[in-house]
C-alpha positions as MATLAB code, in Angstrom:
seq = 'XXXXXXXXXXXXXXXXXXXXXXXXXXXXXXXXXXXXXXXXXXXXXXXXXXXXXXXXXXXXXXXXXXXXXXXXXXXXXXXXXXXXXXXXXXXXXXXXXXXXXXXXXXXXXXXXXXXXXXXXXXXXXXXXXXXXXXXXXXXXXXXXXXXXXXXXXXXXXXXXXXXXXXXXXXXXXXXXXXXXXXXXXXXXXXXXXXXXXXXXXXXXXXXXXXXXXXXXXXXXXXXXXXXXXXXXXXXXXXXXXXXXXXXXXXXXXXXXXXXXXXXXXXXXXXXXXXXXXXXXXXXXXXXXXXXXXXXXXXXXXXXXXXXXXXXXXXXXXXXXXXXXXXXXXXXXXXXXXXX';
ca = [
     -80.579   -5.329  -82.403;
     -81.110   -5.914  -85.855;
     -78.485   -7.330  -88.023;
     -76.917   -5.277  -90.365;
     -77.084   -7.358  -93.492;
     -80.084   -6.989  -93.767;
     -83.314   -5.500  -92.633;
     -85.275   -7.214  -90.905;
     -89.105   -7.398  -92.442;
     -92.247   -5.370  -91.860;
     -94.834   -7.891  -90.930;
     -96.580   -6.627  -93.989;
     -93.913   -7.047  -96.216;
     -93.411  -10.549  -94.664;
     -97.142  -11.582  -95.325;
     -97.054  -10.296  -98.862;
     -93.693  -11.662 -100.623;
     -95.371  -14.799 -100.366;
     -97.263  -14.421 -103.927;
     -94.564  -16.465 -106.248;
     -95.267  -19.838 -106.778;
     -92.138  -22.641 -106.572;
     -92.810  -23.655 -109.899;
     -94.152  -26.766 -111.635;
     -91.618  -29.056 -110.444;
     -92.447  -28.494 -106.788;
     -96.145  -29.407 -107.598;
     -95.272  -32.942 -109.818;
     -93.085  -33.278 -105.985;
     -95.877  -32.129 -103.801;
     -98.657  -34.597 -106.083;
     -96.350  -37.099 -105.218;
     -95.770  -37.137 -102.135;
     -99.167  -36.534 -100.996;
    -101.302  -39.702  -99.277;
    -104.546  -38.158  -98.311;
    -107.016  -40.296  -95.470;
    -109.708  -42.046  -97.863;
    -112.324  -39.052  -99.182;
    -110.181  -36.383  -97.807;
    -107.554  -33.929  -99.031;
    -103.678  -34.353  -97.860;
    -101.602  -32.114  -97.077;
     -99.889  -31.130 -100.122;
    -102.921  -31.925 -101.792;
    -104.317  -29.121  -99.563;
    -101.314  -27.326  -99.897;
    -100.680  -28.190 -104.089;
    -104.262  -26.266 -104.684;
    -103.402  -23.225 -102.750;
    -100.181  -22.650 -104.494;
    -101.460  -23.055 -108.354;
    -104.360  -20.269 -106.892;
    -101.252  -18.239 -105.476;
     -99.881  -18.238 -109.098;
    -101.814  -18.790 -111.566;
    -105.259  -16.392 -110.267;
    -105.233  -12.356 -111.040;
    -106.731  -10.565 -108.137;
    -106.910   -7.292 -106.796;
    -107.512   -6.734 -102.522;
    -106.534   -5.001  -99.237;
    -105.568   -7.081  -96.564;
    -105.200   -6.592  -93.272;
    -102.531   -7.607  -90.941;
    -102.494   -8.057  -87.364;
    -100.985   -9.881  -83.945;
    -101.769  -10.739  -80.418;
     -99.622   -8.115  -79.591;
    -102.124   -5.492  -81.030;
     -99.915   -3.932  -83.566;
    -101.478   -3.873  -87.264;
    -101.223   -3.271  -90.465;
    -103.337   -2.747  -93.955;
    -101.639   -2.665  -97.683;
    -103.447   -2.896 -101.466;
    -101.750   -5.645 -103.529;
    -102.360   -6.087 -107.469;
    -101.123   -9.901 -108.345;
    -100.872  -11.082 -112.103;
     -99.501  -14.201 -113.348;
     -98.886  -16.954 -115.574;
     -96.881  -20.143 -115.819;
     -93.950  -17.715 -116.848;
     -93.831  -14.530 -114.723;
     -95.675  -13.404 -111.767;
     -95.772   -9.733 -110.867;
     -97.551   -7.626 -108.122;
     -97.501   -4.040 -106.925;
     -98.294   -3.621 -102.954;
     -99.509   -0.095 -101.597;
     -98.458   -0.009  -98.015;
    -101.604    2.164  -96.225;
    -100.349    1.871  -92.433;
     -97.035    3.903  -91.922;
     -94.548    5.747  -94.667;
     -95.480    5.514  -97.782;
     -94.112    2.953  -99.601;
     -94.761    0.970 -103.013;
     -93.151   -2.367 -104.049;
     -93.116   -4.184 -107.222;
     -92.003   -8.014 -107.648;
     -91.698   -9.581 -110.984;
     -90.440  -12.869 -110.400;
     -87.103  -12.535 -107.762;
     -86.894   -8.482 -108.880;
     -87.911   -6.689 -106.548;
     -88.322   -2.886 -106.376;
     -89.335   -0.602 -103.725;
     -90.742    2.957 -104.086;
     -90.094    5.018 -101.034;
     -91.911    8.881 -102.368;
     -90.426   10.540  -98.615;
     -87.236   10.403  -99.856;
     -87.616    9.797 -102.945;
     -85.351    6.964 -103.390;
     -86.382    3.421 -105.474;
     -84.523    0.509 -103.844;
     -84.067   -2.451 -106.313;
     -82.718   -6.173 -105.109;
     -83.109   -9.680 -106.021;
     -84.926  -11.929 -103.435;
     -86.301  -15.241 -102.666;
     -90.339  -15.376 -101.271;
     -90.580  -16.916  -98.031;
     -93.957  -15.406  -96.721;
     -96.507  -17.044  -96.336;
     -99.695  -14.862  -97.645;
    -101.082  -16.323  -99.841;
     -98.775  -19.213 -101.323;
     -98.350  -20.288  -97.891;
     -95.038  -23.363  -99.800;
     -91.497  -21.950  -99.153;
     -89.289  -24.356 -101.174;
     -90.089  -27.675 -103.297;
     -90.005  -29.758 -100.088;
     -92.208  -32.712 -100.074;
     -90.956  -33.708  -96.788;
     -94.192  -31.587  -95.207;
     -96.225  -34.746  -94.328;
     -93.849  -35.756  -91.922;
     -94.401  -32.752  -90.133;
     -97.556  -31.480  -90.451;
    -100.969  -32.926  -90.454;
    -104.196  -31.276  -92.451;
    -107.511  -31.814  -91.704;
    -110.732  -29.681  -93.103;
    -112.318  -28.193  -89.922;
    -115.486  -26.177  -91.463;
    -116.585  -23.345  -93.287;
    -116.944  -20.159  -93.358;
    -117.116  -16.451  -95.616;
    -114.484  -14.227  -96.313;
    -114.159  -10.891  -97.753;
    -117.434  -12.277  -99.554;
    -116.390  -15.654 -100.711;
    -116.997  -19.399  -99.361;
    -113.584  -21.045  -98.027;
    -112.706  -24.495  -96.580;
    -111.092  -23.959  -93.115;
    -108.082  -26.248  -93.208;
    -106.455  -27.091  -89.837;
    -102.375  -27.624  -90.517;
    -101.396  -29.699  -86.854;
     -97.626  -29.720  -86.352;
     -96.209  -33.182  -85.522;
     -93.701  -31.847  -83.241;
     -92.734  -28.819  -80.958;
     -90.765  -27.343  -83.232;
     -93.209  -25.334  -85.420;
     -96.220  -23.666  -85.077;
    -100.051  -24.309  -86.422;
    -101.907  -22.630  -89.255;
    -105.507  -22.527  -89.288;
    -106.149  -21.504  -93.128;
    -109.056  -20.212  -95.159;
    -108.956  -21.255  -98.656;
    -111.364  -20.049 -101.266;
    -113.636  -23.114 -102.611;
    -113.488  -22.370 -105.933;
    -110.210  -21.678 -107.289;
    -108.546  -22.435 -103.419;
    -106.487  -19.173 -102.971;
    -105.972  -18.317  -99.279;
    -107.858  -15.436  -98.456;
    -107.304  -15.588  -94.485;
    -104.316  -17.343  -92.376;
    -103.935  -17.536  -89.231;
    -100.659  -18.728  -87.325;
    -100.987  -20.289  -83.926;
     -98.870  -22.195  -81.168;
     -99.484  -24.991  -79.044;
    -102.184  -23.804  -76.352;
    -104.235  -23.525  -79.783;
    -104.305  -19.620  -79.555;
    -104.025  -17.499  -82.580;
    -100.247  -15.492  -82.426;
    -100.438  -13.354  -86.118;
    -103.688  -13.153  -88.879;
    -103.620  -12.225  -92.325;
    -107.204  -11.558  -94.184;
    -108.301   -9.874  -96.886;
    -110.975   -7.618  -96.296;
    -111.867   -6.679  -99.818;
    -111.258   -8.978 -102.949;
    -111.650   -8.683 -106.335;
    -110.674  -12.271 -108.056;
    -109.589  -12.450 -111.735;
    -109.399   -9.109 -112.122;
    -108.922   -7.885 -115.284;
    -105.042   -7.780 -115.099;
    -102.200   -7.057 -117.467;
     -98.396   -7.826 -116.140;
     -96.844   -5.862 -119.191;
     -98.607   -2.672 -117.350;
     -97.582   -3.596 -114.212;
     -94.063   -4.182 -115.594;
     -94.444   -0.753 -117.057;
     -94.520    0.878 -113.526;
     -91.511   -0.422 -112.226;
     -89.707    2.110 -114.162;
     -88.306    5.071 -111.233;
     -89.138    8.265 -112.215;
     -87.010   10.667 -113.686;
     -84.829   12.844 -110.286;
     -85.225   10.071 -108.021;
     -82.147    7.951 -106.670;
     -82.073    4.432 -107.147;
     -79.724    2.014 -104.911;
     -79.086   -1.356 -106.084;
     -78.010   -4.422 -102.955;
     -74.555   -5.819 -103.665;
     -76.363   -9.141 -102.346;
     -74.016  -12.523 -103.893;
     -74.765  -15.784 -102.717;
     -72.610  -17.560 -101.006;
     -72.367  -21.204  -99.233;
     -72.202  -21.551  -95.181;
     -68.722  -24.049  -95.657;
     -67.218  -20.608  -98.278;
     -67.473  -18.364  -95.471;
     -66.648  -21.139  -92.406;
     -70.046  -21.587  -90.601;
     -71.322  -24.882  -90.363;
     -74.452  -26.757  -88.490;
     -73.499  -29.600  -85.679;
     -77.020  -31.059  -86.116;
     -79.555  -30.566  -88.107;
     -82.951  -29.327  -87.332;
     -85.402  -31.263  -87.621;
     -87.561  -30.653  -90.633;
     -85.561  -27.809  -91.893;
     -83.580  -27.993  -95.123;
     -81.389  -24.551  -96.082;
     -82.594  -23.155  -98.774;
     -79.609  -20.326  -99.701;
     -76.866  -18.514  -98.600;
     -75.825  -14.896  -99.003;
     -73.081  -12.558  -97.521;
     -73.387   -8.242  -98.786;
     -70.318   -6.564  -99.296;
     -68.127   -4.004  -97.157;
     -68.946   -1.531 -100.087;
     -72.552   -2.172  -99.211;
     -72.071   -1.260  -95.485;
     -71.778   -4.756  -94.018;
     -69.077   -5.389  -91.940;
     -66.707   -7.908  -93.867;
     -68.066  -11.658  -92.697;
     -71.834  -11.160  -92.741;
     -74.085  -13.802  -93.844;
     -77.527  -14.513  -94.206;
     -78.513  -18.305  -93.910;
     -82.171  -19.110  -94.736;
     -83.784  -22.686  -93.729;
     -87.018  -23.739  -93.954;
     -89.807  -26.738  -93.300;
     -91.316  -25.809  -96.616;
     -94.064  -23.615  -94.464;
     -92.358  -22.198  -91.697;
     -89.006  -20.304  -92.628;
     -85.695  -19.734  -90.263;
     -83.011  -16.928  -91.438;
     -79.505  -17.436  -89.438;
     -77.754  -13.934  -89.358;
     -74.370  -14.038  -88.459;
     -71.722  -10.629  -88.209;
     -68.556   -9.578  -86.683;
     -69.582   -8.866  -83.161;
     -69.426   -4.641  -82.534;
     -69.688   -3.704  -78.729;
     -70.868   -0.639  -79.910;
     -73.464   -1.152  -82.048;
     -74.823   -4.976  -80.636;
     -77.482   -5.149  -77.356;
     -77.868   -7.638  -75.242;
     -78.474  -11.106  -75.891;
     -82.440  -12.545  -75.761;
     -85.518  -13.418  -76.989;
     -87.662  -11.273  -78.548;
     -91.784  -11.798  -79.259;
     -93.787   -9.898  -82.381;
     -96.441  -11.851  -83.088;
     -95.237  -15.044  -84.728;
     -91.957  -13.590  -85.850;
     -89.518  -14.579  -82.717;
     -85.888  -12.856  -82.433;
     -83.093  -14.819  -81.198;
     -79.916  -12.634  -80.427;
     -76.434  -14.095  -79.187;
     -72.913  -13.326  -79.022;
     -70.416  -16.098  -80.628;
     -66.740  -15.187  -79.385;
     -65.747  -12.936  -81.855;
     -69.109  -12.921  -83.945;
     -73.134  -11.919  -83.421;
     -76.006  -14.094  -84.114;
     -79.346  -12.579  -84.594;
     -81.772  -16.697  -85.615;
     -85.220  -15.080  -86.670;
     -88.297  -17.119  -87.718;
     -92.318  -17.683  -87.498;
     -90.907  -20.807  -85.333;
     -91.549  -21.425  -81.868;
     -88.311  -19.950  -79.561;
     -87.075  -23.601  -78.908;
     -86.141  -23.878  -82.850;
     -84.287  -20.942  -82.573;
     -82.133  -22.162  -79.530;
     -81.587  -25.351  -81.652;
     -80.385  -23.474  -84.499;
     -77.874  -21.186  -82.003;
     -76.714  -24.232  -80.598;
     -75.840  -26.194  -83.378;
     -74.024  -23.034  -85.288;
     -70.637  -23.372  -85.117;
     -67.872  -21.412  -86.679;
     -65.196  -23.565  -88.690;
     -61.893  -21.580  -89.587;
];
């Protein structure tokens, strides 16, 4: 059962909210750590180029997300950015109507069927078209990279790059990077046997579109008569909430931890703890156990996203990530209550 702390994102939004970059510090760090083989780009050099393209280029396009389970979703995206500001508009084309704007970490979602506008602060943790989730420069310890060919995607020539995991705790990726700019135009998540678990790709793309960030920002104002709902999430630390990991999961470093107040509808003590290895992310949702709401323990797979649920005495744990099941189990087994 999905945690009440924060809603699990749909496949579309999970890919969309990677448009933000992590800043010049991340680029500088990656550049220092890059150790390419003679004549080839190293993994950080490839990622740095892709990240810069996703930050600084304006583009309009339609992208489609599909998974091995047969699910498919699509959205239209408008993105404008410079060194100081990233802003995009995303119009979902499948399912219930929804329009989402993001300006740096500010997210505004319009739900026309309910005449509701939701506002919140949210970190960028998706994968498409910006792969990097943090300024972590240890990525080469856990992934290798090699160019495996060239193809055309949405009318653009692209290098095909394989990101190969060095252990069984993470998935691999096949990335199509537009030759001229470096922008990721297609991405596949692969399991250990090379089977495609999930794919995101532009079906149509206009690079260097004449977009103005201020015009997109003006569209973020709530329409007259719509109800505005504001998220009541505050930053905290696992130690302050009484939680810790006995043993770190190799490569995954804590990024942030949040809690939601009881006034916002979450049970007291609920937290959301986020980890990343620089590419993949894992979220730990912990809340008080409620027999009426929480179902059976188990593991669920939906494309590249794996979900583990488990009872821990008087607590209910949900672990979610685009990682193999054994990675989620490692987090669940290491989590402990300290107070």
